[in-house]
C-alpha positions in Angstrom: 50.8 1.7 -11.3 50.8 0.9 -7.6 53.6 2.5 -5.7 55.9 0.2 -3.7 54.8 0.1 0.0 57.5 0.9 2.5 57.1 -1.3 5.5 57.4 0.0 9.0 60.5 -1.5 10.6 60.1 -2.4 14.3 63.0 -3.7 16.4 61.5 -3.5 19.9 59.2 -6.3 21.0 57.1 -3.9 23.1 56.6 -1.6 20.2 55.6 -4.7 18.1 53.0 -5.6 20.7 51.6 -2.1 20.7 51.3 -2.1 16.9 49.4 -5.4 16.9 47.1 -4.2 19.7 46.3 -1.0 17.7 45.4 -3.1 14.6 43.1 -5.3 16.7 41.4 -2.2 18.1 40.6 -1.2 14.5 39.1 -4.7 13.9 41.9 -5.8 11.5 43.2 -9.4 11.2 46.9 -9.9 11.4 49.1 -12.3 9.5 52.7 -13.4 10.3 55.4 -14.9 8.0 58.4 -15.8 10.2 61.7 -15.8 8.3 65.5 -15.8 9.0 66.0 -13.3 6.2 68.1 -13.6 3.0 64.7 -13.8 1.2 64.1 -15.5 -2.1 61.0 -16.1 -4.2 60.0 -19.0 -2.0 59.6 -16.5 0.9 57.8 -14.0 -1.3 55.3 -16.8 -2.2 54.5 -17.0 1.5 53.7 -13.3 1.6 51.4 -13.6 -1.4 49.6 -16.5 0.4 49.3 -14.3 3.6 47.6 -11.6 1.6 44.8 -13.9 0.9 43.9 -14.5 4.5 44.5 -11.3 6.5 44.1 -7.5 6.3 47.6 -6.6 7.6 50.6 -8.7 8.1 54.1 -8.8 9.6 57.3 -10.4 8.3 59.8 -11.3 11.0 63.5 -11.3 10.1 65.4 -12.9 12.9 68.3 -15.5 12.8 67.4 -17.6 15.8 70.4 -18.8 17.7 68.3 -21.2 19.7 68.1 -23.7 16.8 71.8 -23.8 16.1 73.9 -26.4 17.9 77.5 -25.6 19.0 79.0 -27.3 16.0 76.8 -25.2 13.6 78.2 -21.8 12.6 75.5 -19.3 13.1 77.8 -16.5 11.9 77.9 -18.0 8.3 74.1 -17.8 7.8 73.7 -15.4 4.9 72.0 -12.0 5.4 71.1 -9.0 3.3 68.6 -6.8 5.2 68.4 -4.0 2.7 68.0 -6.4 -0.1 65.2 -8.1 1.9 63.4 -4.9 2.3 63.5 -4.2 -1.4 62.2 -7.7 -2.2 59.3 -7.2 0.3 58.4 -3.9 -1.4 58.2 -5.7 -4.7 55.3 -7.9 -3.5 51.9 -6.5 -4.7 50.2 -5.1 -1.6 53.5 -4.9 0.2 54.2 -5.7 3.9 52.9 -3.6 6.8 55.6 -4.3 9.3 59.0 -6.0 9.3 59.8 -7.2 12.8 63.6 -7.2 13.1 64.6 -7.7 16.7 68.1 -7.4 17.9 68.1 -10.4 20.3 65.0 -12.1 21.6 67.1 -13.9 24.2 68.5 -10.7 25.8 67.1 -10.3 29.3 69.6 -7.7 30.3 71.9 -10.4 31.8 74.8 -10.2 29.4 73.6 -11.7 26.1 74.9 -9.7 23.2 73.9 -9.0 19.6 75.9 -8.4 16.4 74.3 -5.1 15.5 72.5 -6.6 12.4 69.4 -7.9 14.1 70.8 -11.3 14.6 72.9 -12.5 17.5 76.4 -13.9 17.9 77.0 -17.6 18.5 76.8 -17.1 22.3 73.6 -15.1 21.9 71.4 -17.5 24.0 72.6 -17.1 27.6 72.3 -20.4 29.4 70.4 -20.5 32.7 73.5 -21.8 34.3 75.5 -18.7 33.4 75.2 -15.2 34.7 74.0 -16.3 38.1 71.2 -18.5 36.7 69.4 -15.6 35.1 69.8 -16.7 31.4 67.2 -18.3 29.2 66.0 -21.7 30.6 62.5 -22.2 29.1 62.1 -24.3 26.0 59.0 -25.6 24.1 59.2 -29.2 23.0 56.9 -31.1 20.6 58.2 -34.3 22.0 57.4 -36.9 19.3 57.3 -34.9 16.1 60.7 -33.3 16.9 62.6 -36.6 17.0 62.6 -38.0 13.5 63.8 -36.8 10.1 65.8 -33.6 10.7 65.6 -34.1 14.4 67.9 -37.2 14.2 71.0 -35.2 13.1 69.9 -31.9 14.6 68.7 -32.9 18.1 68.1 -29.3 19.5 66.9 -27.8 16.2 63.1 -28.2 16.8 63.4 -27.2 20.4 64.8 -23.9 19.2 62.2 -23.6 16.4 59.2 -24.3 18.7 60.5 -21.8 21.3 61.2 -18.9 18.9 57.9 -19.4 17.1 56.1 -19.3 20.5 57.9 -16.1 21.4 57.0 -14.6 18.0 53.4 -15.6 18.4 53.3 -14.0 21.9 54.8 -10.8 20.6 53.0 -10.4 17.3 49.8 -12.1 18.3 48.7 -13.0 14.7 45.5 -14.5 13.6 47.2 -16.4 10.8 50.8 -17.6 10.3 52.2 -19.0 7.0 54.9 -21.6 6.8 56.5 -23.2 3.8 56.0 -26.9 3.2 59.6 -27.3 2.1 60.3 -27.4 5.9 57.6 -30.1 6.2 58.5 -31.3 9.6 58.6 -27.7 10.9 55.2 -27.0 9.5 53.6 -30.1 11.1 55.4 -29.5 14.4 54.2 -25.9 14.6 50.7 -27.0 13.7 50.7 -29.5 16.5 52.2 -27.1 19.0 49.4 -24.5 18.2 46.8 -27.2 18.7 48.3 -28.5 21.9 48.9 -25.1 23.5 45.6 -23.6 22.4 47.0 -20.8 20.4 44.1 -19.0 18.5 46.2 -19.0 15.3 45.5 -20.6 12.0 48.6 -22.2 10.5 48.8 -22.4 6.7 51.2 -24.6 4.9 52.3 -23.0 1.6 53.5 -25.2 -1.3 57.2 -25.5 -2.2 58.5 -22.9 -4.6 61.0 -24.2 -7.1 63.5 -22.9 -9.6 62.7 -23.5 -13.2 64.9 -26.6 -13.2 63.1 -28.0 -10.1 65.5 -27.2 -7.3 63.6 -26.2 -4.2 64.4 -22.6 -3.3 66.5 -22.2 -0.2 68.7 -19.5 1.3 71.4 -22.1 1.4 71.5 -22.6 -2.4 73.8 -19.6 -2.6 76.6 -21.7 -1.1 76.4 -24.4 -3.9 79.0 -24.3 -6.6 77.7 -24.5 -10.2 78.7 -28.2 -10.3 77.1 -29.0 -6.9 73.9 -27.2 -7.9 73.6 -29.3 -11.1 74.1 -32.5 -9.1 71.5 -31.3 -6.5 68.8 -31.5 -9.2 68.9 -35.2 -8.6 66.9 -34.7 -5.4 63.7 -33.4 -7.0 64.1 -35.6 -10.1 64.3 -38.8 -8.0 61.5 -37.7 -5.8 59.3 -37.1 -8.8 60.1 -40.5 -10.2 59.2 -42.1 -6.9 55.9 -40.3 -6.8 55.1 -41.4 -10.3 56.0 -45.0 -9.4 53.9 -44.9 -6.3 50.9 -43.6 -8.1 51.4 -46.4 -10.7 51.1 -49.0 -7.9 54.5 -49.3 -6.4 53.6 -49.1 -2.7 56.7 -50.7 -1.1 58.4 -47.9 0.7 61.8 -49.5 1.0 62.0 -50.1 -2.8 61.2 -46.4 -3.5 63.6 -45.2 -0.9 66.4 -47.3 -2.2 65.8 -46.0 -5.7 66.0 -42.4 -4.6 69.1 -43.0 -2.4 70.9 -44.6 -5.4 70.0 -41.7 -7.7 71.3 -39.1 -5.3 74.4 -41.0 -4.4 75.2 -41.5 -8.1 75.0 -37.8 -8.5 77.5 -37.2 -5.8 75.2 -36.5 -2.9 75.5 -37.8 0.7 72.2 -38.9 2.3 71.3 -37.6 5.7 67.9 -39.3 5.6 65.4 -40.6 3.1 62.1 -41.6 4.6 58.5 -42.1 3.6 56.2 -41.0 6.5 52.6 -40.4 7.2 51.6 -36.8 6.4 50.1 -36.1 9.8 52.0 -38.2 12.3 55.4 -38.3 10.4 55.7 -42.0 11.3 57.5 -44.1 8.8 55.3 -46.4 6.7 56.3 -49.7 5.1 53.6 -49.6 2.5 51.8 -46.6 1.0 48.1 -47.1 1.8 47.3 -43.6 2.9 48.6 -40.1 2.2 52.4 -39.9 2.8 55.3 -37.5 2.3 58.7 -38.6 1.0 61.3 -36.5 2.8 64.9 -36.1 1.9 68.0 -34.4 3.4 71.2 -34.7 1.5 74.6 -33.0 1.4 76.2 -31.7 -1.7 79.6 -30.4 -0.8 79.2 -28.5 2.4 75.6 -27.6 1.8 72.7 -29.6 3.4 69.5 -29.5 1.4 66.1 -30.7 2.3 63.1 -31.4 0.0 60.0 -33.5 0.0 57.0 -34.6 -2.2 53.5 -35.5 -1.1 52.1 -38.7 -2.4 48.4 -39.7 -2.3 47.6 -43.3 -1.7 
């Protein structure tokens, strides 16, 4: 029986760069799976996908403050670093490195960490503070960041694109794997890599679901038993919409209204429900080419996202 593989834990970005350079010197290809920790089977499925494409790979565990707005409480994001390591060791073939930096926005000008590899709510020091020496460079994917989740979280994808760029520059992977549950994020990163000429292959891995169909998410832990049961309406209604579309119902508004009604009847509050082109993420009135039906809905205090791809 294969012994569990203990990953090397690296917290310093310069040490991370040196490790990657040493792997490249040996002719090995490097994979990266970026995460914010509190891992579940959905994350582990990304690792299994990464094993198919690279010889060694890195999992980053870093709660990125740059994607949280002032009204979002970074401190409540769940974490269990020791549990995460045990889960990573359970994956066949294991993980070579866990990159667990303290604060990737700390330039020695006063930004502080919380001692757990994440950062406090004020962890990103603005360029207008500390004599103008704080973080002031952001990566924007101007059109793809605006719709869907970008409507209610206007700085979210600026933070995502920036931290992914930083991780790419530090780890220097050949391949990076992202989950399709965060569909807009996957497409945005893919476009960013194309536009900025990163020599990195981006792989979108299919959504991993619980046995009852709920998309796996670190946020699911915050759902009450009743809210979790009600949240099943998301995947059920999306699946019905997909079946209807493939049976010839191509009017997007009719399909959207049906899904909204089902989720609201279950007690959910809709953030957005849109049918968009799979590449451009532009809303479509009729389904005549491959689309994705994207949903964000609140159950209690928990915001859940999900989607389903539909072929024309």
